[in-house]
C-alpha positions as CSV (number, residue, x, y, z in Angstrom):
1,X,-83.9,-25.6,-104.3
2,X,-81.0,-28.1,-102.7
3,X,-80.4,-30.0,-105.4
4,X,-76.9,-28.0,-107.2
5,X,-76.8,-28.7,-111.3
6,X,-74.0,-31.0,-111.9
7,X,-72.0,-28.9,-114.1
8,X,-71.9,-26.0,-111.4
9,X,-70.5,-28.7,-108.7
10,X,-66.5,-28.5,-108.7
11,X,-64.3,-31.3,-109.0
12,X,-61.4,-32.7,-106.5
13,X,-59.1,-31.9,-109.3
14,X,-60.2,-27.9,-110.5
15,X,-60.1,-27.5,-106.6
16,X,-56.2,-28.3,-107.1
17,X,-56.0,-26.7,-110.3
18,X,-57.6,-22.8,-109.2
19,X,-55.4,-20.1,-110.4
20,X,-55.6,-17.8,-107.5
21,X,-54.4,-15.1,-110.3
22,X,-50.2,-14.8,-108.4
23,X,-48.5,-14.5,-111.8
24,X,-50.8,-12.1,-113.2
25,X,-48.9,-9.3,-114.2
26,X,-50.6,-5.9,-115.1
27,X,-50.2,-3.6,-117.8
28,X,-49.8,0.0,-117.6
29,X,-53.1,1.2,-118.6
30,X,-54.5,4.8,-118.9
31,X,-58.2,5.8,-117.3
32,X,-60.1,7.8,-119.4
33,X,-60.7,11.4,-118.5
34,X,-64.1,10.7,-117.8
35,X,-63.5,7.7,-115.3
36,X,-60.0,10.3,-114.2
37,X,-62.5,12.2,-113.0
38,X,-64.2,10.5,-110.8
39,X,-61.9,8.8,-108.9
40,X,-60.1,12.8,-108.6
41,X,-63.9,13.2,-106.5
42,X,-62.7,10.3,-103.8
43,X,-59.3,12.3,-103.8
44,X,-58.0,11.4,-99.7
45,X,-56.3,15.3,-99.3
46,X,-59.7,16.5,-99.1
47,X,-61.1,19.0,-96.0
48,X,-64.5,19.2,-94.8
49,X,-66.5,22.5,-95.1
50,X,-66.6,23.1,-91.2
51,X,-62.5,22.3,-90.8
52,X,-62.2,25.1,-93.6
53,X,-64.9,27.1,-92.2
54,X,-63.5,26.5,-88.7
55,X,-60.2,27.0,-90.4
56,X,-60.1,30.3,-91.9
57,X,-62.6,31.9,-89.6
58,X,-59.5,31.4,-86.9
59,X,-56.9,32.5,-89.6
60,X,-57.8,35.0,-90.7
61,X,-59.3,36.8,-86.8
62,X,-55.3,35.8,-86.4
63,X,-54.5,38.0,-88.9
64,X,-56.4,41.1,-88.7
65,X,-55.6,41.2,-84.8
66,X,-52.0,41.0,-86.2
67,X,-52.7,43.5,-88.6
68,X,-53.9,46.1,-85.9
69,X,-51.2,44.9,-83.2
70,X,-48.4,45.5,-86.5
71,X,-50.1,49.1,-86.7
72,X,-49.8,50.2,-83.3
73,X,-46.7,48.7,-82.8
74,X,-45.4,51.1,-86.2
75,X,-48.3,54.0,-85.4
76,X,-49.0,54.4,-82.1
77,X,-45.5,53.3,-81.3
78,X,-45.5,51.3,-77.9
79,X,-42.7,51.1,-75.8
80,X,-42.3,47.5,-73.9
81,X,-39.8,48.5,-71.8
82,X,-41.9,50.7,-69.4
83,X,-43.4,48.9,-67.2
84,X,-47.7,50.4,-67.7
85,X,-47.3,51.5,-71.0
86,X,-48.2,49.3,-73.3
87,X,-52.5,50.6,-73.9
88,X,-54.4,47.2,-73.6
89,X,-57.3,49.5,-74.8
90,X,-55.9,49.2,-77.9
91,X,-55.9,45.5,-77.8
92,X,-58.9,45.1,-76.3
93,X,-61.2,47.1,-79.7
94,X,-58.7,44.7,-82.3
95,X,-60.0,41.7,-80.4
96,X,-63.0,42.7,-80.0
97,X,-63.3,43.6,-83.8
98,X,-62.0,41.1,-84.9
99,X,-64.0,38.6,-83.0
100,X,-67.0,40.4,-83.9
101,X,-65.7,40.7,-87.5
102,X,-66.0,36.7,-88.2
103,X,-68.8,36.2,-86.4
104,X,-71.0,38.8,-88.3
105,X,-69.6,36.9,-90.8
106,X,-69.9,34.2,-90.3
107,X,-74.7,35.0,-89.3
108,X,-74.0,36.7,-93.1
109,X,-72.9,32.9,-94.4
110,X,-69.4,34.1,-95.2
111,X,-68.2,31.4,-94.7
112,X,-70.2,29.0,-97.1
113,X,-68.0,27.9,-99.4
114,X,-70.2,29.0,-102.5
115,X,-68.9,32.5,-101.1
116,X,-66.3,30.8,-100.8
117,X,-65.6,30.0,-104.5
118,X,-66.7,33.3,-105.8
119,X,-65.4,36.2,-103.9
120,X,-66.6,38.5,-105.8
121,X,-70.2,38.0,-105.7
122,X,-69.2,37.5,-102.1
123,X,-67.2,40.6,-101.5
124,X,-69.9,42.8,-100.9
125,X,-70.9,41.0,-97.3
126,X,-66.9,41.2,-96.0
127,X,-67.5,45.0,-97.0
128,X,-70.7,45.3,-95.0
129,X,-69.3,42.8,-92.4
130,X,-66.1,45.0,-91.9
131,X,-67.6,48.3,-92.1
132,X,-70.5,46.8,-89.9
133,X,-68.2,46.4,-87.4
134,X,-66.0,49.1,-87.0
135,X,-69.6,51.0,-87.8
136,X,-69.7,49.6,-84.0
137,X,-66.2,49.8,-82.5
138,X,-66.4,54.2,-83.6
139,X,-70.1,54.6,-82.0
140,X,-68.8,52.2,-78.6
141,X,-65.6,54.1,-78.7
142,X,-67.7,57.9,-78.7
143,X,-70.3,56.8,-76.3
144,X,-67.9,55.5,-74.2
145,X,-66.4,58.8,-74.5
146,X,-62.9,57.8,-75.6
147,X,-61.9,58.4,-78.5
148,X,-59.6,61.5,-77.6
149,X,-57.8,57.6,-76.5
150,X,-57.8,56.4,-80.0
151,X,-55.5,57.0,-83.0
152,X,-57.5,57.8,-86.2
153,X,-54.9,57.4,-88.3
154,X,-54.8,54.0,-86.3
155,X,-58.0,52.8,-86.3
156,X,-58.2,53.9,-90.9
157,X,-55.1,51.8,-91.2
158,X,-56.5,48.9,-89.6
159,X,-59.7,49.2,-91.5
160,X,-58.2,49.4,-95.1
161,X,-55.3,46.6,-94.1
162,X,-57.9,44.4,-92.5
163,X,-60.1,45.2,-95.8
164,X,-56.7,44.6,-98.5
165,X,-56.2,41.3,-96.5
166,X,-59.8,39.9,-96.8
167,X,-60.1,40.8,-100.3
168,X,-56.7,39.0,-101.6
169,X,-56.9,35.9,-98.9
170,X,-60.5,35.9,-100.6
171,X,-59.4,36.0,-104.1
172,X,-56.9,33.0,-103.5
173,X,-58.1,30.9,-101.6
174,X,-60.9,30.7,-104.3
175,X,-58.5,28.9,-106.3
176,X,-57.9,26.6,-103.4
177,X,-61.8,25.9,-102.8
């Protein structure tokens, strides 16, 4: 077991003459298509699915909230120079609505990688989640007897603007995922 065959022993001359490969020249070569595809799977610029989901969730929340606030300033007309003129109930409704949508869509698996890669197939979840969120908001406003304090145009424009944003955002995102 410990006997080493004589042809496998290193001689002093073999160790001194050992070539460590420092003087080797590397020729330019191309990878085969299969090797290139396998190598591309080990890229360093990839993002984990949970990181993608979290970033998208926060991004959609902020953009939907931004759409609601933009419509608030453009249509309802908020004068920030007058103290106490800012309608906080609009901001609260927009925040609750945007948050409820992303939570509802997360529960419906709308942020799964499969859903992000096929936006047309998963768009029914987005429409259902966005419409369900608005139904809950409108029912809440009705039963709290606050319906006179909200603009119907603001609600309708926010609904259509948010739905349009979600559709085009998912279409563009599907090319990156």
